[in-house]
Each structure stands twice: as structure tokens, then as C-alpha cells.
C-alpha positions as CSV (number, residue, x, y, z in Angstrom):
1,X,-21.8,6.0,-21.2
2,X,-19.3,7.0,-18.3
3,X,-19.2,10.8,-18.0
4,X,-16.1,12.9,-17.1
5,X,-16.2,13.8,-13.4
6,X,-14.3,17.0,-12.3
7,X,-14.2,19.6,-9.6
8,X,-14.6,23.3,-9.7
9,X,-12.6,25.9,-8.0
10,X,-14.9,25.7,-4.9
11,X,-14.4,21.8,-4.6
12,X,-18.0,21.2,-6.1
13,X,-18.3,18.1,-8.2
14,X,-19.5,18.2,-11.8
15,X,-20.1,15.6,-14.5
16,X,-19.7,16.7,-18.1
17,X,-22.9,16.2,-20.3
18,X,-20.8,15.4,-23.4
19,X,-17.3,14.3,-22.5
20,X,-16.7,10.7,-21.6
21,X,-14.6,9.5,-18.7
22,X,-11.0,8.4,-19.3
23,X,-8.3,6.9,-17.2
24,X,-4.7,6.4,-17.4
25,X,-2.4,3.3,-17.7
26,X,1.2,3.8,-17.8
27,X,1.7,7.0,-20.1
28,X,-1.5,6.4,-22.2
29,X,-5.1,7.5,-21.8
30,X,-8.0,5.1,-22.3
31,X,-11.9,5.6,-22.3
32,X,-13.3,3.9,-19.2
33,X,-16.0,1.3,-20.0
34,X,-18.3,-1.0,-18.1
35,X,-16.0,-3.8,-17.6
36,X,-13.4,-1.2,-16.0
37,X,-15.7,0.1,-13.4
38,X,-17.5,-0.8,-10.0
39,X,-19.7,1.5,-7.9
40,X,-17.5,3.8,-5.7
41,X,-16.7,1.5,-2.6
42,X,-17.9,2.6,0.8
43,X,-15.2,4.2,2.6
44,X,-13.5,5.8,-0.5
45,X,-12.6,9.4,-0.5
46,X,-12.7,11.8,-3.4
47,X,-9.9,14.2,-3.7
48,X,-8.7,16.9,-6.2
49,X,-5.4,16.0,-8.0
50,X,-3.3,19.1,-7.3
51,X,-2.7,21.1,-10.5
52,X,-4.3,18.4,-12.5
53,X,-6.4,19.4,-15.6
54,X,-9.0,16.7,-16.4
55,X,-8.9,14.8,-19.8
56,X,-12.0,13.6,-21.4
57,X,-13.0,11.9,-24.6
58,X,-15.2,13.7,-27.2
59,X,-18.0,11.7,-29.1
60,X,-15.6,11.3,-32.1
61,X,-13.0,9.6,-30.0
62,X,-10.5,12.3,-29.3
63,X,-8.8,13.1,-26.0
64,X,-9.2,16.7,-24.9
65,X,-8.4,18.7,-21.8
66,X,-11.1,20.6,-19.8
67,X,-9.4,23.7,-18.5
68,X,-12.5,25.7,-17.7
69,X,-15.7,24.8,-16.0
70,X,-18.4,25.3,-18.7
71,X,-21.0,26.1,-15.9
72,X,-18.9,28.6,-13.8
73,X,-16.3,29.9,-16.1
74,X,-13.7,29.1,-13.5
75,X,-10.9,26.5,-13.6
76,X,-11.6,22.8,-13.8
77,X,-9.7,20.4,-11.7
78,X,-9.2,16.5,-12.0
79,X,-10.4,14.3,-9.2
80,X,-9.6,10.9,-8.2
81,X,-10.6,8.3,-5.4
82,X,-8.5,7.0,-2.5
83,X,-9.6,3.6,-1.9
84,X,-10.4,1.6,1.2
85,X,-8.6,-1.7,1.9
86,X,-9.7,-4.6,-0.1
87,X,-9.9,-3.0,-3.6
88,X,-7.3,-2.9,-6.3
89,X,-7.0,0.1,-8.5
90,X,-7.2,-0.6,-12.3
91,X,-6.7,2.8,-13.7
92,X,-5.2,6.1,-12.6
93,X,-7.1,9.4,-13.3
94,X,-6.2,11.0,-16.5
95,X,-5.0,14.7,-16.4
96,X,-2.3,16.9,-17.7
97,X,0.0,19.0,-15.3
98,X,2.6,21.6,-15.7
99,X,6.2,20.3,-15.6
100,X,6.8,23.2,-13.1
101,X,4.4,21.5,-10.6
102,X,6.0,19.8,-7.5
103,X,5.5,15.9,-7.4
104,X,2.0,14.8,-6.3
105,X,1.5,13.7,-2.6
106,X,2.2,10.1,-2.0
107,X,-1.6,8.9,-2.5
108,X,-3.2,6.1,-4.6
109,X,-5.3,8.3,-6.9
110,X,-7.8,6.2,-8.8
111,X,-9.9,7.0,-11.8
112,X,-13.5,7.9,-11.2
113,X,-16.5,8.6,-13.3
114,X,-20.2,9.4,-13.2
115,X,-23.1,7.6,-14.7
116,X,-26.7,8.2,-14.3
117,X,-26.2,10.2,-11.2
118,X,-24.1,7.7,-9.5
119,X,-20.2,7.7,-8.8
120,X,-18.0,4.8,-10.2
121,X,-14.3,4.0,-9.6
122,X,-11.9,2.0,-11.7
123,X,-11.4,-1.0,-9.2
124,X,-11.6,-4.6,-8.5
125,X,-12.6,-6.0,-5.0
126,X,-10.0,-8.4,-4.2
127,X,-10.3,-9.0,-0.5
128,X,-13.0,-8.9,2.2
129,X,-12.6,-5.3,3.6
130,X,-14.6,-5.8,6.7
131,X,-11.8,-5.3,9.3
132,X,-10.5,-2.3,7.4
133,X,-13.9,-0.5,7.0
134,X,-13.3,3.1,8.2
135,X,-16.4,2.8,10.4
136,X,-14.4,0.8,12.8
137,X,-11.8,3.4,13.3
138,X,-11.3,6.9,14.7
139,X,-14.2,6.2,17.1
140,X,-15.1,8.6,20.0
141,X,-13.4,6.4,22.5
142,X,-10.0,6.1,20.9
143,X,-8.3,9.1,22.6
144,X,-9.3,7.6,25.9
145,X,-8.0,4.1,24.9
146,X,-4.8,5.8,23.9
147,X,-4.3,7.7,27.2
148,X,-5.3,4.7,29.2
149,X,-2.6,2.4,27.7
150,X,0.0,5.1,27.9
151,X,-0.8,5.6,31.6
152,X,0.2,1.8,32.1
153,X,3.4,2.1,30.1
154,X,4.4,5.9,30.2
155,X,8.1,5.2,29.1
156,X,7.3,2.8,26.3
157,X,8.8,4.3,23.1
158,X,6.6,2.1,20.9
159,X,3.5,3.1,22.6
160,X,4.5,6.7,22.2
161,X,5.0,6.3,18.5
162,X,1.8,4.4,18.0
163,X,-0.2,7.0,19.8
164,X,0.9,9.5,17.5
165,X,0.3,7.5,14.5
166,X,-3.1,6.5,15.8
167,X,-4.5,10.0,16.6
168,X,-2.5,12.3,14.0
169,X,-1.9,10.0,11.0
170,X,-5.1,7.9,11.7
171,X,-3.2,4.6,11.0
172,X,-5.6,1.7,11.3
173,X,-2.7,-0.7,12.4
174,X,-1.7,1.6,15.0
175,X,-5.2,2.1,16.2
176,X,-5.9,-1.6,16.5
177,X,-3.1,-1.9,19.2
178,X,-5.3,0.5,21.4
179,X,-8.5,-1.2,20.3
180,X,-6.9,-4.6,21.1
181,X,-7.8,-6.5,18.0
182,X,-7.0,-7.6,14.5
183,X,-3.5,-6.6,12.9
184,X,-1.5,-4.2,15.2
185,X,1.7,-2.5,14.1
186,X,5.0,-2.7,16.3
187,X,7.6,-0.3,14.8
188,X,11.1,-1.1,15.9
189,X,13.7,0.1,13.2
190,X,14.6,3.7,12.5
191,X,17.0,2.8,9.7
192,X,16.6,1.1,6.2
193,X,18.8,-0.4,3.4
194,X,16.7,0.9,0.7
195,X,15.8,4.4,-0.5
196,X,12.3,3.8,-2.1
197,X,11.0,6.3,-4.4
198,X,7.6,6.2,-2.7
199,X,8.8,5.8,0.9
200,X,6.1,7.2,3.1
201,X,8.4,7.8,6.0
202,X,11.6,9.4,4.7
203,X,11.9,11.4,1.6
204,X,14.6,13.9,0.3
205,X,13.5,17.6,0.8
206,X,13.2,18.2,-2.9
207,X,10.8,15.4,-3.4
208,X,7.2,14.7,-2.3
209,X,6.9,15.2,1.5
210,X,6.5,12.1,3.6
211,X,3.1,11.7,5.2
212,X,4.6,10.0,8.3
213,X,7.6,10.3,10.5
214,X,9.8,7.3,11.6
215,X,10.2,6.1,15.0
216,X,13.3,7.9,16.2
217,X,15.4,5.2,18.0
218,X,15.3,1.5,18.4
219,X,13.4,0.0,21.4
220,X,14.5,-2.9,23.3
221,X,12.9,-6.3,23.4
222,X,11.1,-5.7,26.7
223,X,9.4,-2.5,25.1
224,X,8.2,-4.8,22.2
225,X,6.9,-7.5,24.7
226,X,4.9,-4.9,26.6
227,X,2.9,-4.1,23.6
228,X,2.8,-7.3,21.6
229,X,2.0,-9.9,24.3
230,X,-1.3,-8.6,25.6
231,X,-2.4,-7.9,21.8
232,X,-1.8,-11.6,21.0
233,X,-3.2,-13.0,24.2
234,X,-6.4,-11.1,24.2
235,X,-7.1,-9.6,20.6
236,X,-9.7,-10.9,18.4
237,X,-7.9,-12.3,15.2
238,X,-4.8,-11.1,16.8
239,X,-1.7,-10.3,14.5
240,X,1.2,-8.2,15.4
241,X,3.4,-6.9,12.4
242,X,7.0,-5.6,12.5
243,X,7.6,-3.4,9.7
244,X,5.3,-0.4,9.5
245,X,5.1,2.8,7.5
246,X,6.5,4.7,10.4
247,X,9.9,2.8,10.3
248,X,12.6,1.6,8.2
249,X,13.4,-2.1,7.6
250,X,12.7,-4.3,10.6
251,X,15.2,-7.0,9.9
252,X,18.0,-4.6,10.6
253,X,16.7,-4.9,14.3
254,X,16.9,-8.7,14.0
255,X,18.4,-9.2,17.4
256,X,15.7,-7.1,19.1
257,X,12.9,-8.9,17.2
258,X,14.1,-12.3,17.7
259,X,14.7,-11.9,21.4
260,X,11.2,-10.4,21.6
261,X,9.6,-13.3,19.7
262,X,11.3,-15.7,22.1
263,X,9.9,-13.8,25.2
264,X,6.3,-13.5,23.6
265,X,6.1,-17.2,22.9
266,X,7.2,-18.0,26.3
267,X,4.1,-16.2,27.6
268,X,1.6,-17.1,24.9
269,X,1.2,-19.3,21.8
270,X,-1.8,-17.4,20.5
271,X,-2.0,-15.0,17.6
272,X,0.2,-14.5,14.5
273,X,3.6,-12.8,14.6
274,X,4.3,-11.2,11.2
275,X,6.9,-9.2,9.6
276,X,6.7,-6.8,6.6
277,X,10.2,-6.6,5.2
278,X,12.0,-5.7,2.0
279,X,13.8,-9.2,2.4
280,X,17.1,-7.6,1.5
281,X,19.0,-8.5,4.7
282,X,18.8,-12.2,4.4
283,X,20.8,-13.2,7.6
284,X,18.4,-10.9,9.7
285,X,15.2,-12.4,8.0
286,X,16.7,-15.8,8.8
287,X,17.4,-15.1,12.4
288,X,13.8,-13.8,12.9
289,X,12.3,-16.8,11.1
290,X,14.3,-19.1,13.4
291,X,13.2,-17.4,16.5
292,X,9.5,-18.4,15.8
293,X,8.2,-15.8,13.3
294,X,4.9,-17.1,12.0
295,X,4.4,-15.2,8.7
296,X,6.7,-12.7,6.5
297,X,5.4,-10.4,3.8
298,X,8.2,-9.3,1.5
299,X,7.6,-6.1,-0.5
300,X,8.3,-6.1,-4.2
301,X,7.4,-4.0,-7.2
302,X,9.0,-6.2,-9.9
303,X,10.6,-9.5,-10.2
304,X,13.0,-7.9,-12.8
305,X,16.1,-6.4,-11.4
306,X,16.3,-3.3,-13.5
307,X,12.7,-2.4,-12.6
308,X,13.2,-3.4,-8.8
309,X,16.5,-1.3,-8.4
310,X,14.8,1.7,-10.0
311,X,12.1,1.8,-7.3
312,X,13.8,0.3,-4.3
313,X,17.3,1.8,-4.9
314,X,18.8,-0.8,-2.5
315,X,21.9,0.3,-0.5
316,X,23.5,-3.0,0.5
317,X,21.5,-5.8,-1.1
318,X,20.1,-7.2,-4.5
319,X,17.1,-8.7,-5.7
320,X,18.9,-12.0,-5.4
321,X,18.9,-11.6,-1.7
322,X,15.2,-11.0,-1.7
323,X,14.8,-14.5,-3.5
324,X,17.0,-16.0,-0.9
325,X,15.0,-14.6,2.0
326,X,11.8,-15.9,0.5
327,X,13.2,-19.4,0.0
328,X,14.8,-19.6,3.5
329,X,11.6,-18.4,5.2
330,X,9.7,-21.0,3.4
331,X,12.2,-23.7,4.3
332,X,11.7,-22.8,8.0
333,X,7.9,-23.2,7.7
334,X,7.2,-19.4,7.7
335,X,4.2,-18.4,5.7
336,X,5.4,-16.4,2.9
337,X,3.5,-13.5,1.1
338,X,4.4,-10.8,-1.5
339,X,3.4,-7.3,-0.8
340,X,3.0,-6.5,-4.5
341,X,3.1,-2.8,-5.4
342,X,0.6,-2.5,-8.1
343,X,0.7,0.2,-10.7
344,X,-1.5,0.3,-13.9
345,X,0.8,0.2,-17.0
346,X,3.7,-1.3,-15.1
347,X,2.7,-4.4,-12.9
348,X,0.5,-5.7,-15.8
349,X,3.2,-5.6,-18.4
350,X,3.5,-9.1,-20.0
351,X,7.2,-9.4,-19.2
352,X,6.5,-8.3,-15.6
353,X,3.7,-10.8,-15.1
354,X,5.9,-13.6,-16.4
355,X,8.8,-12.7,-14.2
356,X,6.5,-12.5,-11.1
357,X,4.9,-15.9,-11.7
358,X,8.3,-17.3,-12.2
359,X,9.4,-15.9,-8.8
360,X,6.3,-17.3,-7.1
361,X,7.0,-20.7,-8.5
362,X,10.6,-20.6,-7.7
363,X,10.4,-19.5,-4.0
364,X,7.1,-21.2,-3.0
365,X,5.2,-18.0,-2.0
366,X,1.8,-18.7,-0.5
367,X,0.0,-15.4,-1.0
368,X,0.1,-12.2,-3.2
369,X,-1.1,-9.3,-1.4
370,X,-2.0,-6.5,-3.9
371,X,-1.0,-3.0,-2.7
372,X,-1.9,0.1,-4.7
373,X,1.3,1.9,-5.1
374,X,1.2,5.5,-3.8
375,X,3.3,7.6,-6.1
376,X,3.1,10.4,-8.7
377,X,3.1,8.5,-12.1
378,X,5.3,11.1,-13.8
379,X,7.9,10.8,-11.0
380,X,7.8,7.0,-11.3
381,X,8.1,6.9,-15.1
382,X,11.2,9.3,-14.9
383,X,13.1,6.5,-13.1
384,X,11.7,3.4,-14.8
385,X,13.8,1.9,-17.7
386,X,12.3,1.9,-21.1
387,X,10.1,-1.1,-21.9
388,X,7.5,-2.3,-24.4
389,X,4.0,-2.0,-22.9
390,X,2.2,-5.1,-24.0
391,X,-0.4,-5.0,-21.2
392,X,-2.5,-7.6,-19.6
393,X,-4.5,-5.0,-17.8
394,X,-4.9,-5.1,-14.0
395,X,-7.9,-7.4,-14.2
396,X,-5.8,-9.7,-16.5
397,X,-3.0,-9.8,-13.9
398,X,-5.4,-10.6,-11.2
399,X,-6.7,-13.5,-13.3
400,X,-3.3,-14.9,-14.0
401,X,-2.5,-14.9,-10.4
402,X,-5.7,-16.7,-9.4
403,X,-4.6,-19.3,-11.9
404,X,-1.4,-20.1,-10.0
405,X,-1.8,-23.5,-8.1
406,X,-2.4,-23.1,-4.2
407,X,-1.7,-19.4,-4.4
408,X,-3.9,-17.1,-2.4
409,X,-4.6,-13.5,-3.7
410,X,-5.8,-10.7,-1.6
411,X,-4.9,-7.3,-0.1
412,X,-3.7,-7.6,3.5
413,X,-2.4,-10.1,6.0
414,X,-4.7,-12.7,7.6
415,X,-4.0,-14.8,10.7
416,X,-2.0,-18.0,9.9
417,X,-2.5,-19.8,13.3
């Protein structure tokens, strides 16, 4: 049996001797069983769910809240795990919260449990996490690497933004620019054509606070080349990616990116040039692809328009434009991926899975990157249209995707050249 794991007022972890561990999918609670769980991955972090009262299951199969710690008499608090890259969440933590509580921080809380003194999480390993293992990041030499690069290009606005992201936000793609390896982010666009519920760089004051701040202005192509060209020339497994968490929609800066790609490719043919986009501005996506883009990853939560619109809240485009961007990129020889925002109880609905598989077949997508959606589930469900919840389960969704011919399934971008 997996035991309920919870925290006391002092942050101490406890496992309950009789209550079984539970998780949440959609708006329902379920008991966590062996097929749901893997040992807590290295690099995962355990956190308290603000205001969350843990929910367990009694021996007779009833769900119950645990408001008070039976060992200390103080309050009990729900806990969850924040996962490293390479793992896909299958269940959310189960808890209750007061309606008066503000929305949860934009974090990917994952259900956890204890069994025989060891910690487990509701996850599936879905990619090789080696390059994203936290042991490779936030090293002692990072501040000096940042300082040295800024000394070479003191006026470069991209490097100034990335230095803040690397040291303050601990962003791995920002840090990779200074380490000179793997995937490095190149933010270029302060504006966006969507208002995503879970946007991590811009939120209305009354909602959950954004964990990052956007780049303040659009850099020119020369500034992009100063950062990108050395990374591609010299970096191990080098990728540069436009479209980071600290910016808006990169295709809205199509002129800058297209010119930068031309200049970069005039100096080196090495490495992969990637763009992470919502795909809504098809003309901009097309211009960037024609300039020599190697790969594009289009973000999507659903291939069904009502659900898509409820989350992205597009300002000047539709899901049809996203489909067109995927087809156009594929026709130009660009490697196309979906950045699928995965949420237990939504992404694994039968109607969602069917629509997703249809989109993949229609557009020729080469890869699906599973991305745990960071959002308060109660906030999300306030905005989603009503639907029947005939669920495959997240493992079932993954199995369906693996059955799609010639489709790669993972969690992050890989070099394509």
C-alpha cells in the first residue's frame, strides 16, 4: 500500500500509518496504485501545496481530509513533487482548498506517496533526462561565466536578459548559453498574440504571479548573431531556440529572426536553429522557415477549438492558423514538433486523444514533446468547457502516441542536424 504523505507546520514530512495515498485527475480523486508510481526521480523537489489540506483514503475505500497532524496536533498540509525534465506527470496531488485562497503558483505539482520508507511519485519517464539533470546547472563557476560573456558584449540586450534568467530564475536554457552547450534560449519578442491562462511571463494582477519577466524590447539581428553564432559554432549538441519563457511570441519578430538566421548561416552551418511558437501568426512562421529554420515546436493544449481557445485566448488568430503553420513548416522541410501541454483529466480524455492523433496525421508532425502544464487545476477548470471525462489515463495517452507511425515521443527538443 502507498501511504499518504503530508507535511506539518514546520515543513517536516510524515507518512500516515493507515490512510492510503490518493491523486487527482480532472476533478476526481483516485487511490494511487503500483502501476501509477515510480520512485521519486533524482532532481525532483518536494513542496507544500499552499493552503492545501491533504486527502487520503481509508481502509474501507472512503476519501477523507486530514486537517490535523495526528503526531503533533498542528495543521497538516498537502505536498507534491516538482519534476525534472524527462518525466511526465500522471496524477496531480489530491487536496482541498478554501475558495478564498488565491490561485496556486504556476508550478507542476505532482502526486507523491510513501511506501516502505521510500518516496514515490505519479510519473512516467518519457525522455533521457541527462542533459537536464540539475547537477549540470547552477555550478560554482556560472557567475564568472556570465560576467565574462557580458564583458565581451556589455550592450547586448539578449545577454543582459539571459544573465538575469540564468542567475535569478535559474533557467537552464539561459545557463546553457553561458556554459556554451546544448539548448540555449534566445529571447527576442516582448509581445504576444495570445493571453494564456498559464503564461509564465505575463499575468493580470488579480491572477497567479508570473515567475519570470519578459525581455523589455526587441533586439536587432546583430544582437541575436552575437549570442547565437558562437553557441552553434562551438557548443556540444548545440541548439538555439527562439521563443522562451521570458518573452512573448517570437514569430511576431519574424523580420529580426529571419535576418539573424541568414547572418548566422553565412558564418556557420553547425547546430540546430529552433523556434518555440504558438503558430498563430502563420505569415511570420513561414518567413522564418524560409530563412533557414531547422525545427519548429508549436505549443498546443488541445486540437479541439473550444478547449484550445479557453486556455490560449488568442487575440488575432485561430486554431486553423496553427494547423496551417504546421503544414507550411513541414512542406518547407522544417522538423515539426508539438509542445503538448499535458494535464491529467484533460489531455487524456478520449475525445482529446482522437483529435490530437488526427492533427498529427493531418499535419505530418514528427515529434510530440510532453510538457507538464503548470497551473492551478481549479483555475483551469473554471475556464474549460464542460465535457464527458472518458479517460485513457496519461499512460494510456502515451501508449497511443507511441503507436502512431514514425512519431517520436519525448519531453524536449533534440538536435535535428
